Every structure is written in structure tokens, then in C-alpha cells.
N, C-alpha and C positions, 0 to 999 in steps of 0.2 A: 196670651190666651185671648179668645174671642169673647167680648162682653155678652152676657145673657140678659134677656129682658122678660118680664112677666107683666102683661097688661091687666088692668083692673077696670072693667066697664068701659074700655076704650078711651078712658080719660087720662089715667095715670099709668106710667110704666116705670118699674124699678130696674135700673141697670147696674150690674156689678162691674166696677172698674177699679183695678188696683186695690181690691179688698174693701172698697167703700161703696155702699149703695147710694145712688142718686135717683131722685124721683123727677120725672119729666111730665109736665102737663101740656095741654094742647096749645099753649101760647108761646112755645119755644123758650120758656124760662125754666130754670132749674130750681127745685125746691129741696132744701136740705133734709135728709133723712132724719126722722125723729130719734132713732137710736144714736145717731151721731150727735144731735143736739143735746141729748141726755147726758153725754159724757163731757161736753165742752163747758168751760167756765171762763169768766172774765179774769184775765191775769192781774187786774188791779184790785177788784173788790171780791173776787172769788165767788161772785153770784153766778147763777146759771144764765145761759144766753137764750134769747128768743128771736125769731125773725122780726125785723123792723117792718112795721106796717107800711102799706103802699102810700098812705098820706104823709107819713113822716119821711119816707124815702124821697118822695116828691119834693118836700120842703128842704131836705138835706141837699138834694141835687140842685135845686134852685140856688142855694147858698154856695155850693161848689162852683157853679157857673159864674157867680158874681165874685168869686174869690173871698167870700166872707167866712168860710169854714176852715179852721186850722186843726191839725192833728195835735196830740199832746206835746210832741217835740217841736211844735211851731211850724212844721212843714204844711204845705197846702196840697190838696188833691188835684191832679191834672185833668181828670175827667169824671163825669157823673158815674154813679154806681148802679149796677143792675140789681144787686142784693146787698143786704147788710144784716148784722145781728146787733141786738141791744141787750145790755145786762138787765137782769130781772129788776134791779132797783132803778132802772131807767136813766142811769148816769153816763154810761159809756157805749159808744157805737163802734163796731168793727166791720170793715168791708169784707166782702167775699169776692175773690178773684178767681174766675174760671171754676167755680164750685168749691174753692178752697178758702176756708175762713182764715183771715190774716189776724192772728191773735197776738200781736206785738203791742206791748203797753205803750211804747213811744208813738205808735201809729193810731192809737185809739182817738176817737173824736168825742169830745165832751158834748153830751146831748143838750146841755144848758145853752149851747150856741143856737140851737133851734128854738128853744123856749124863750130866749131873751130877744128874739127877733133879729138875730144876726143873719139868718137866712133870708 
């Protein structure tokens, strides 16, 4: 089927794709739909998930570029992230790939790595 869009004040458009709404803003970045965020939770802590702030994402990406950030399984990330989610308790970060949250416990990133100056 063809995706449908509804524009709000010419700033945000919601697009239905494969049964999930995605919100697009004028900066060519994807913002996760609030209804989707409301049903997602951290697979480790079972806390709700929130978008990672731009400042924390910048710090995370700086650490990724310097290979100072590890996933829970010890693996490293090969490239900076465009978006990420963080658990409500602030302990775990999950990447978003092409608008899809990657909620695998082994691929979670401990937020303490950012706070400890590892980034």
C-alpha cells in the first residue's frame, strides 16, 4: 500500500508505514511516535524508554568514534547513531536503526560509559 501522510503546521508529518506511524520534522530526521514509545520497554530493567537527548547523543557518538563505547556483550559500534533511546532510570541506551529500535539486551549500551568520561 502507499504510505499516507498528514501534515501539522507544515512542520511535522505522520506517515503510516507497515502499520507503524513515524513522525518527520523539517530536519530530515525521524522522531519516534509517542504511541510506539508508550509500549516499548527496556528488556533489562523493564523501565519505559525515552528519546536520548541531543547532547547525550553527541557525547555517545564522540565515544563511538574513539572506540570508547562498548555494548553489553563487549562489541563495539561501527558508526555514530542518528537516534537512540534511553531507559527511564538512565542506565541503558538502545540504538535506533532506520526508525526501528534495536531492543536486544546484549546490544544495550551502559549509559555509565558516558557519565564516567569514557566518551
